[in-house]
C-alpha distance (Angstrom), angle and dihedral (degrees) to the residues before:
residue distance angle dihedral
M1 . . .
F2 3.81 . .
T3 3.79 118.5 .
K4 3.76 128.6 -166.6
S5 3.81 91.4 -118.5
N6 3.81 89.8 59.6
K7 3.78 90.8 55.4
D8 3.80 92.8 45.9
T9 3.81 91.1 59.5
I10 3.79 92.2 54.4
E11 3.78 93.9 42.1
K12 3.81 91.5 56.7
I13 3.81 85.2 78.9
Y14 3.77 106.7 11.2
A15 3.78 95.5 48.4
A16 3.80 91.3 43.2
P17 3.82 118.4 123.0
R18 3.80 110.5 -70.3
D19 3.77 113.4 -133.5
Y20 3.79 94.8 -173.1
L21 3.79 95.4 135.4
A22 3.78 99.4 54.6
K23 3.77 137.1 -8.2
R24 3.78 116.2 -112.2
K25 3.79 111.5 -103.4
L26 3.80 94.3 -162.5
N27 3.77 129.3 59.3
T28 3.81 107.3 -118.2
A29 3.83 91.6 -152.9
P30 3.83 104.0 33.4
K31 3.82 94.9 159.7
T32 3.80 101.2 38.2
Q33 3.79 118.3 104.6
A34 3.80 108.7 -143.9
N35 3.81 114.1 -118.3
I36 3.82 93.6 -132.9
N37 3.79 130.0 72.0
L38 3.77 118.7 -117.7
S39 3.82 89.9 -138.5
D40 3.80 89.1 59.8
I41 3.81 90.5 54.7
E42 3.82 90.6 47.8
Q43 3.79 92.2 50.9
N44 3.80 102.5 36.4
G45 3.78 105.4 15.4
L46 3.80 122.2 -127.9
T47 3.78 114.5 -60.8
L48 3.76 124.7 -154.0
E49 3.79 88.0 -120.6
S50 3.82 93.6 55.9
A51 3.81 91.1 42.9
K52 3.80 89.7 54.3
N53 3.81 89.8 60.0
L54 3.81 98.2 44.0
N55 3.79 116.1 126.0
V56 3.82 94.5 -151.1
P57 3.83 129.8 76.3
I58 3.80 119.2 -91.2
Y59 3.80 123.0 -151.5
R60 3.76 126.5 -172.0
Y61 3.80 126.8 -137.5
K62 3.76 133.5 174.3
T63 3.81 97.2 -89.5
Q64 3.80 104.2 16.7
I65 3.77 148.0 9.8
T66 3.79 122.0 -114.3
L67 3.78 122.7 -138.1
H68 3.79 112.5 -157.4
G69 3.80 124.7 -158.9
V70 3.80 131.8 73.2
W71 3.81 116.8 -34.1
P72 3.83 133.1 168.6
D73 3.79 116.9 -85.7
D74 3.82 92.1 -118.6
S75 3.80 92.8 56.8
T76 3.77 96.4 144.1
G77 3.76 122.2 103.6
Y78 3.75 150.8 134.6
C79 3.75 121.8 -90.1
F80 3.84 122.6 -172.9
G81 3.80 91.0 -9.9
Y82 3.80 97.9 -50.4
K83 3.78 135.8 83.9
H84 3.78 96.1 -105.1
I85 3.84 98.2 151.8
V86 3.81 123.5 69.8
K87 3.81 133.6 171.8
N88 3.80 115.1 -126.9
K89 3.79 125.5 -145.6
N90 3.80 92.7 -111.1
G91 3.82 91.4 58.6
S92 3.79 96.9 -101.3
I93 3.81 123.8 117.4
G94 3.76 129.4 -127.3
V95 3.80 120.4 -139.9
R96 3.79 117.4 -164.9
Y97 3.77 116.7 -130.5
A98 3.80 89.7 -118.3
A99 3.83 88.4 67.7
I100 3.81 94.1 53.9
D101 3.81 112.0 100.5
G102 3.79 88.0 -6.4
L103 3.81 95.8 158.2
K104 3.80 91.4 50.2
K105 3.80 89.6 50.7
Q106 3.80 91.0 50.7
A107 3.80 89.7 53.3
L108 3.81 91.2 47.0
R109 3.81 91.8 52.9
K110 3.81 89.4 54.3
I111 3.79 91.2 49.1
A112 3.81 91.5 46.9
R113 3.82 89.1 62.6
F114 3.81 87.0 73.6
S115 3.80 94.4 45.7
T116 3.80 132.8 67.2
F117 3.82 90.3 -97.7
S118 3.79 128.2 86.0
G119 3.79 117.0 -139.6
C120 3.79 121.2 -149.3
Q121 3.78 137.6 172.4
N122 3.78 133.6 -158.6
S123 3.79 136.8 158.7
Q124 3.81 90.4 -74.9
G125 3.79 99.6 52.6
T126 3.79 148.7 -79.3
Y127 3.80 123.6 -51.0
F128 3.79 136.5 -174.9
V129 3.79 116.6 -156.8
K130 3.80 133.1 -173.2
S131 3.80 122.3 -170.8
F132 3.82 126.1 -141.9
K133 3.78 129.7 -170.9
P134 3.84 115.9 -125.9
E135 3.79 91.1 -106.7
N136 3.82 90.8 54.7
K137 3.80 96.9 65.0
P138 3.86 92.0 123.6
E139 3.83 88.9 59.1
L140 3.80 89.1 48.2
Q141 3.80 90.4 53.7
I142 3.81 91.3 50.6
A143 3.82 92.6 49.4
Y144 3.80 91.4 46.0
N145 3.80 92.8 50.3
R146 3.79 90.0 48.1
A147 3.82 90.8 53.1
I148 3.82 92.4 46.6
E149 3.80 90.9 51.4
S150 3.80 88.2 53.9
K151 3.81 95.4 46.5
E152 3.80 93.2 111.6
L153 3.79 90.1 62.4
F154 3.80 94.3 71.6
A155 3.78 145.8 14.3
G156 3.77 114.3 -109.8
N157 3.78 145.2 72.1
I158 3.78 134.7 -71.5
S159 3.78 118.9 -154.1
I160 3.80 143.5 158.9
L161 3.79 121.4 -134.3
H162 3.81 126.0 -166.0
D163 3.78 123.9 -154.3
K164 3.78 95.6 -159.1
W165 3.81 96.1 161.3
L166 3.83 104.0 53.8
T167 3.81 117.3 13.8
G168 3.79 102.6 4.4
R169 3.79 88.1 -135.8
F170 3.79 126.5 144.2
Y171 3.80 121.8 -135.8
L172 3.79 127.4 -154.9
C173 3.81 106.2 -151.1
I174 3.80 125.8 -164.4
D175 3.79 110.9 -166.8
L176 3.82 102.5 -163.0
D177 3.79 117.5 -157.2
A178 3.80 101.4 165.5
L179 3.79 141.9 -16.1
P180 3.83 129.9 -162.4
K181 3.80 111.4 -125.2
E182 3.82 92.2 -122.6
N183 3.81 88.2 59.4
F184 3.79 96.0 48.6
W185 3.82 99.0 103.4
L186 3.80 92.3 32.6
F187 3.81 86.9 60.1
C188 3.81 90.2 49.5
E189 3.81 92.7 49.7
N190 3.80 99.9 40.0
V191 3.83 101.1 34.6
L192 3.81 108.8 20.9
N193 3.81 89.9 33.0
I194 3.81 96.4 -134.6
S195 3.80 124.6 114.7
K196 3.79 128.3 -144.0
V197 3.82 90.9 -108.6
E198 3.82 92.7 48.9
Y199 3.80 91.4 49.2
R200 3.79 93.8 50.0
Q201 3.80 92.0 47.7
S202 3.80 91.5 48.8
A203 3.80 91.9 45.6
V204 3.83 91.9 52.0
V205 3.81 90.5 51.0
K206 3.81 92.0 47.4
I207 3.81 93.4 47.7
A208 3.80 90.4 51.9
K209 3.81 91.2 46.5
D210 3.81 93.0 47.6
K211 3.80 90.9 49.0
A212 3.81 92.1 50.8
E213 3.81 91.2 47.6
E214 3.81 91.4 48.6
I215 3.81 91.2 51.3
Q216 3.80 89.2 50.2
R217 3.82 92.0 47.6
Q218 3.79 91.6 51.2
A219 3.81 91.5 48.2
E220 3.81 91.0 49.7
K221 3.81 90.8 46.9
Q222 3.80 92.4 51.9
A223 3.80 91.1 47.1
R224 3.82 90.5 51.2
E225 3.81 90.9 49.0
V226 3.80 91.1 51.7
L227 3.81 91.3 47.3
L228 3.81 91.7 48.2
K229 3.80 90.7 50.7
E230 3.79 90.8 50.4
T231 3.82 90.5 48.1
Y232 3.81 92.1 53.7
A233 3.80 90.2 47.9
K234 3.81 89.3 53.7
A235 3.83 91.1 49.0
Y236 3.82 92.3 49.7
K237 3.81 89.6 50.1
E238 3.82 91.5 51.9
L239 3.81 90.5 51.0
E240 3.80 90.7 51.2
N241 3.82 91.4 47.0
A242 3.82 87.7 54.0
G243 3.80 88.2 60.7
L244 3.81 96.3 -105.7
A245 3.77 123.9 140.3
K246 3.77 128.5 -148.6
F247 3.81 118.6 -116.0
T248 3.79 137.2 174.2
P249 3.81 111.4 -121.5
N250 3.80 116.4 -121.0
G251 3.75 137.3 147.7
S252 3.78 128.9 48.7
G253 3.81 98.8 -53.9
F254 3.81 141.8 9.0
R255 3.78 144.7 160.3
G256 3.80 132.1 -146.9
I257 3.78 145.5 125.2
R258 3.78 132.4 -108.4
P259 3.82 134.8 -174.0
V260 3.80 120.4 -109.6
C261 3.80 111.4 -163.1
S262 3.78 131.8 -172.7
I263 3.79 139.9 172.5
G264 3.82 120.9 -133.4
W265 3.80 112.7 -116.2
R266 3.79 96.2 -143.1
D267 3.79 103.7 41.7
N268 3.85 102.3 12.5
T269 3.80 89.6 -123.1
P270 3.84 111.7 165.2
S271 3.79 118.2 -128.5
I272 3.83 130.2 -165.4
V273 3.78 128.2 -167.9
Y274 3.78 127.6 171.2
Q275 3.77 116.0 -132.7
A276 3.78 120.8 -153.0
C277 3.82 111.2 -147.4
E278 3.76 127.2 -171.0
V279 3.80 127.4 177.2
K280 3.82 125.4 -165.3
R281 3.77 131.0 171.7
K282 3.79 114.4 -116.1
A283 3.78 129.6 -173.2
F284 3.82 91.3 -87.3
G285 3.83 96.7 41.6
A286 3.79 142.2 -74.9
C287 3.81 116.8 -24.4
I288 3.78 131.9 -169.5
M289 3.79 134.9 -150.7
R290 3.82 122.6 -166.3
K291 3.79 136.9 -176.9
S292 3.82 131.2 173.6
F293 3.81 127.4 -136.9
E294 3.78 135.4 -178.1
N295 3.80 94.4 -127.4
I296 3.78 136.0 39.7
Q297 3.81 98.4 -122.6
S298 3.81 93.6 55.7
A299 3.79 89.5 53.2
L300 3.81 91.0 49.7
D301 3.81 94.2 48.6
Y302 3.81 98.4 45.9
Q303 3.81 116.8 109.2
F304 3.80 118.4 -155.4
D305 3.81 120.4 -135.2
W306 3.80 103.0 -130.9
S307 3.80 91.8 -174.6
R308 3.80 85.7 78.1
K309 3.78 126.0 78.0
A310 3.80 114.9 -78.4
R311 3.82 132.1 -164.1
R312 3.79 121.9 -108.9
Y313 3.80 112.2 -101.3
D314 3.80 98.8 -120.8
T315 3.82 102.9 142.0
P316 3.82 113.3 58.0
I317 3.81 117.5 -133.4
K318 3.80 112.4 -128.1
A319 3.79 100.3 -155.4
L320 3.80 140.2 5.9
Y321 3.80 137.5 174.0
S322 3.79 125.1 -127.9
């Protein structure tokens, strides 16, 4: 299952010299132009395959790798939503581990949605987590052993966490740093426990389900829009039957009522209230007071108390009835 060439690809970065004790003050390739564009790293991250072919030295630190050589002065940028690329004082650039094999990790998180693992990403990296109830510890041990047996497929850590205070659950955590492309589906099968065929079948089913749900949502939305339009038409008719006429507000002050209609989300029940609106000009500008009622007459009879605080009239009202 595991070939030496697979390991060599990982070890290009993850067996690189570790400078944990002190960062290098000098650039070990000060005149060498790197054979990869910075924009490509910003857009796609740094893959193990491209790192294997780099012509500049690579050094490994706790949170990032450092690529020596000659890089542009503005070598700082965002990669996959986070600032994963920084320019060092010696002219080299630092690439956070979260940016390595970023596109592969994105694909794995999508695949994990159809597995028993949950994939997540933050500024520190990509993780895959599976939860186990306390009574399922034997299953946890099997899954852990399976991941350990597959450790040579990828670079990263495998750990078990225990939430003994709240849920009592155990969590199998796969902290993925990098993955050779030839090991991509082997990782899915041996760690995430989902094969290429199973993923494609699940994805086809989900796509069909999502499409059907979207069609239903659009149909429901259109039906609600039609019902809302009909409800407003009914409200306007009731205002006209009450002997009120529509007018467009202008000038320094006015008073009138308008219908405010809505459709219930659960049962699509239409609702109509009549909002009394009155605008007066105060010392600091025009102000408005509003109050809603279930019937037209109550809205007509209501008198606003302008000794109380009123809102500034910032949004003009297009039409009212009086």
